[in-house]
C-alpha positions, 0 to 999 in steps of 0.5 A: 173790389178785388185789389188783385186786379191790373190797373187797366181792369181795376178802371173797366170793373170801377166803371161797372160799379159804377153803372150800378150792375152788379158784373165783376172783372176775372183775371184769369191765368191764361190769355183773353187776346184773342177770342179763340184764346178767351172763348178757350179759357171761359168754356164758352163758345166762340160766338158768345165772345164779345170781341172789340175793334176799333176802326177809325172814319176815314173822313171823321177821323174819329175812332167807331167802337163796332163790338162784334161776337167772337166768330165774325168779321166785319162787313167794312161795305155793310158797316158803313151804309149804318156808320155814314164813311168808310172805317179805316185801320186804327192802329195800336198808337191810336187805338191807345191813345182813344181808349186807352187802351192796349190793343189785345185787352181793349172793353167796351166801356171805361174809355178816356172819350166817349166812342160812338158804338154800334153791336152786332145784332149776334150777341144777342141771341146769348143769356150770356157773353163775356167781354175784354175787361182792359187787358190780356187775360182779365174778361167778365161777364154780362148779357147783351141787354148789359151791354147796349145800357152801358155803351148806349150802343146802336145794333147793328147787323155786322157780316 
């Protein structure tokens, strides 16, 4: 494991290693905080960015992770059918408390606690996608199949 990774990025790399899949976290000199920033820095399309968004279940108050293609907005009414409750906004404190990561670098894996996860079906069309790795400038490349295996997420239409 590269020893120069920041603590949060190292945590993500450790989780990847535990899965036995050869995926490597990279820290980049430019920001990957937004899907557009990440695509520009990596040199891929915005649609290939797997952005991890944390919501709070309106009724359950539990965290819900939706991993969406970088170009897609979440249709909260449509997603409600899959989740069984309305989505609420999760503030920065809630996100950090449940995931252990700050907004702007939330990875799809390595959270403090297991989180119910849903994956945007639009990500399934790509040979490779990119996800945040714990900091605003760290990412890792994976396949949609890897993403499903790593997160045990359900594939749904999010838009």
